[in-house]
C-alpha positions in Angstrom: 118.7 142.4 161.3 119.2 138.6 161.6 122.9 137.6 161.4 124.0 135.8 158.2 125.7 132.9 159.9 127.0 131.6 156.6 128.8 134.8 155.9 130.1 134.9 159.4 131.8 131.7 159.1 133.9 132.9 156.4 136.0 131.1 154.0 135.7 127.9 156.0 132.3 127.5 154.2 133.4 128.9 150.9 131.7 125.9 149.0 128.3 126.6 150.7 128.6 130.4 150.4 129.2 129.9 146.6 126.4 127.4 146.2 123.9 129.8 147.9 124.9 132.4 145.5 124.7 130.1 142.6 121.3 128.9 143.7 120.1 132.5 143.7 121.6 133.1 140.3 120.2 130.0 138.7 116.6 130.8 140.3 116.6 134.1 138.5 117.8 132.6 135.4 115.0 130.1 135.5 112.5 132.8 135.9 113.9 134.9 133.1 113.6 131.7 130.8 110.2 131.1 131.8 109.2 134.8 131.3 110.7 134.6 127.8 108.9 131.4 127.1 112.3 129.6 126.3 111.8 125.9 126.9 115.0 125.0 128.6 116.5 125.2 132.1 119.5 127.3 133.1 121.8 124.3 133.8 121.0 122.8 130.3 122.2 125.7 128.4 126.0 124.9 128.4 125.4 121.5 127.0 123.8 122.9 124.0 126.5 125.6 123.8 129.3 123.0 123.6 127.5 121.3 120.6 126.8 124.7 119.0 130.6 125.8 119.3 132.3 122.5 118.9 130.2 120.6 116.6 129.1 116.9 117.1 130.5 115.3 120.2 130.3 112.2 122.3 129.0 112.3 125.8 132.4 112.1 127.2 133.6 115.0 124.8 130.8 117.0 126.1 131.8 116.3 129.6 135.5 117.1 129.2 134.5 120.5 127.5 132.4 121.3 130.5 134.8 119.9 133.2 132.0 117.6 134.4 131.6 113.9 135.4 130.3 111.7 132.7 127.5 110.4 134.8 126.3 114.1 135.4 126.7 115.0 131.6 124.7 111.7 130.6 121.8 112.7 132.9 121.6 116.1 131.4 122.0 115.0 127.7 119.3 112.4 128.1 116.8 115.2 129.2 117.8 117.2 126.2 117.3 114.1 123.9 114.0 113.6 125.3 113.2 117.3 124.7 114.1 116.9 121.1 116.8 119.4 121.3 119.8 117.0 120.7 120.0 114.3 118.1 121.9 111.0 118.4 123.7 109.2 115.6 126.3 106.4 115.4 128.2 107.8 112.3 131.9 107.5 111.7 134.4 104.6 112.1 133.4 103.5 115.5 129.7 102.6 115.2 129.6 101.8 118.9 130.2 105.5 119.8 127.0 107.7 120.1 127.5 111.0 118.4 125.6 113.8 119.7 124.5 117.0 117.6 122.0 119.7 118.0 118.6 119.0 116.3 116.7 121.5 114.1 114.8 122.5 117.3 118.1 122.8 119.2 119.6 125.0 116.6 116.4 127.1 116.5 116.5 127.5 120.3 120.3 128.3 120.3 119.5 131.2 117.7 117.0 132.7 120.2 119.3 132.2 123.3 122.1 133.9 121.5 120.0 136.7 120.0 117.4 137.4 122.6 118.8 136.4 126.0 122.5 136.0 126.4 123.4 139.7 125.4 121.1 140.8 128.1 122.3 138.3 130.7 125.9 139.5 129.9 124.9 143.0 130.5 123.2 142.2 133.7 126.0 140.3 135.1 128.4 142.9 134.3 126.1 145.4 136.1 126.0 143.0 139.1 129.7 142.6 139.3 130.2 146.4 139.3 132.2 146.2 136.1 134.7 143.9 138.0 133.6 140.7 136.2 137.0 140.0 134.7 138.7 140.0 137.8 136.1 137.8 139.4 136.3 135.3 136.4 140.2 135.3 136.9 139.7 134.5 140.7 137.4 131.7 139.7 139.8 130.3 137.2 142.5 130.4 139.8 140.5 128.5 142.4 139.7 125.8 139.8 143.4 125.5 138.7 144.4 125.1 142.4 141.7 122.4 142.9 142.9 120.5 139.9 146.5 120.7 141.2 145.4 119.6 144.7 142.0 118.6 146.0 140.2 120.3 148.9 140.1 116.9 150.7 143.8 116.4 150.3 144.5 119.9 151.7 142.3 119.2 154.7 143.6 115.7 155.4 147.2 116.3 154.4 148.2 119.9 155.3 151.5 121.1 153.8 154.4 119.1 155.0 158.2 119.8 154.9 161.0 117.6 155.4 163.8 118.5 157.9 167.2 116.8 158.3 168.4 115.5 161.6 169.7 118.0 164.1 170.6 117.4 167.8 167.5 119.3 168.9 165.4 116.7 167.1 167.2 113.6 168.6 164.4 113.5 171.3 161.6 113.5 168.9 163.3 110.7 166.9 163.3 108.7 170.1 160.0 109.4 171.4 158.0 109.1 168.1 159.5 105.6 167.5 159.4 104.4 171.1 155.7 105.2 171.2 154.7 103.3 168.1 156.9 100.4 168.9 155.7 100.1 172.3 152.1 100.3 171.4 152.3 97.2 169.0 155.4 95.3 170.1 158.2 95.4 172.9 161.1 97.7 172.6 164.2 95.5 171.9 167.8 96.1 172.8 168.6 97.0 169.2 165.6 99.5 169.3 166.8 101.3 172.4 170.5 101.5 171.3 169.6 103.0 168.0 167.0 105.4 169.3 169.5 106.7 171.9 172.4 107.1 169.5 171.1 108.4 166.1 173.9 110.5 165.4 176.8 108.0 166.1 175.1 104.9 164.7 173.3 106.6 161.7 174.5 110.1 160.8 178.2 109.3 161.5 178.2 106.2 159.4 176.9 107.7 156.3 173.1 107.5 156.8 170.5 110.1 157.2 167.5 110.7 159.5 164.4 112.6 158.0 161.6 114.3 159.9 158.2 115.4 158.6 156.9 118.6 160.0 153.4 120.3 159.6 152.7 124.1 160.3 150.1 123.0 163.0 151.7 120.1 164.9 155.5 120.6 164.3 157.4 117.4 163.9 155.0 114.6 163.3 157.0 111.8 161.9 160.4 110.4 161.3 162.6 107.8 159.4 166.1 106.7 158.9 168.5 105.3 156.3 171.1 103.3 158.0 174.2 102.0 156.6 174.7 98.2 157.0 177.1 95.5 156.0 178.3 94.7 152.5 177.0 98.0 151.0 173.3 97.4 152.2 171.2 100.2 153.7 168.1 99.7 156.0 165.2 102.0 155.9 164.3 101.9 159.5 162.6 103.6 162.4 159.7 105.2 160.4 157.2 106.2 162.9 154.4 108.9 162.9 152.7 110.6 165.9 149.2 109.3 166.7 147.8 112.8 166.5 148.9 112.9 162.9 147.4 109.6 161.8 145.3 110.0 158.6 147.3 112.7 157.1 149.4 110.5 154.9 152.5 111.3 156.9 154.0 107.8 156.2 153.5 108.2 152.5 155.1 111.6 152.4 158.1 110.4 154.5 158.6 107.3 152.6 158.6 109.1 149.3 161.2 111.5 150.7 163.3 108.8 152.0 163.4 107.0 148.7 164.3 110.3 146.9 167.0 110.8 149.5 168.2 107.1 149.0 168.5 107.8 145.3 170.4 111.0 145.8 172.8 108.9 148.1 173.2 106.3 145.3 171.8 103.5 147.6 168.3 102.9 146.4 169.3 99.8 144.7 170.6 98.2 148.0 167.7 99.6 150.1 165.7 97.2 152.3 163.3 97.3 155.4 162.2 94.9 158.1 158.8 94.9 159.4 155.9 92.6 160.8 152.8 91.2 159.3 150.7 93.1 161.9 151.8 96.2 160.2 149.4 95.6 157.2 148.6 99.2 156.0 152.4 100.0 156.2 153.2 96.9 154.1 150.6 97.9 151.6 152.3 101.5 151.5 155.8 99.8 151.1 154.3 97.7 148.1 152.8 100.7 146.5 156.0 102.7 146.5 158.1 99.9 145.0 159.1 97.5 147.7 158.9 93.8 147.2 159.2 90.9 149.6 162.6 89.4 149.5 164.1 86.1 150.8 167.6 87.1 150.6 167.1 90.2 152.8 165.2 88.1 155.3 168.1 85.5 155.5 170.8 88.4 155.8 169.1 90.7 158.2 165.7 89.3 159.5 167.2 88.0 162.8 168.1 91.5 163.7 164.6 91.9 165.6 162.6 89.3 167.2 159.4 90.8 165.8 160.7 90.6 162.1 158.9 88.2 159.9 158.6 90.4 156.8 161.7 91.6 154.8 161.4 93.7 151.6 163.8 95.4 149.2 163.3 98.4 147.1 162.9 97.4 143.3 161.5 100.4 141.6 
């Protein structure tokens, strides 16, 4: 027997496996419709079912009921209109909205489907599932709910991350992650070296915080610090991400966690950061999460680093 490579690949190719199964079921459904002389395709039936059960709908309404994109719904509905199974009107208060309803032919077809076909299909599907159809549908609903909560692309590109607080065994990671990215783009300055070599004394012991992002596969992949400065100001500083973890949105995860920590510390309204125009993506991220360019911060603290030509303050 020829090996089933797709089956052997397991859950990694879950989507392809499910599509293969769906294609087989749809092909059998199409053959059944043809044998019973029912003038419709399998994938068109749910659109008629929405109008039958819910009454007249807009295209957007039909799309929402089926959890489909509006362009996908529009294409399918247009074909049903051309087949004479759906009528279009502009009744109601908003004459710009097209209202869809079953035509007389559509109603007659639904009568046949509900009477002659769907009960047989249901019985066949129950048999196919060995009586476990309820459990199968429950599992499918669970997968759909999980995708609504967090997309597959997000799960692939941004694996689950956790925040860790500073401990002495992480001091080297704090140093190495920051030294690597600073050296790659700029030159390590005296302030950098002093701070990276003494995070507990210069940050933790003075009322600040150091956070780390950790993933299951790579371990600690990023870090940042909240450091107490003069006159009640706090600097968000030394935010770096391992090169091996780039593209996983570690920076955004860390920044959001740091802002949450700053709020818990009661210092978010006096939080600032210093950076350089070369760090365009980082600046965009800072702006996205509520930082604004600030001349006062630049005047007070910008001279701390030779590379600093951008100063921002958290304003959200």
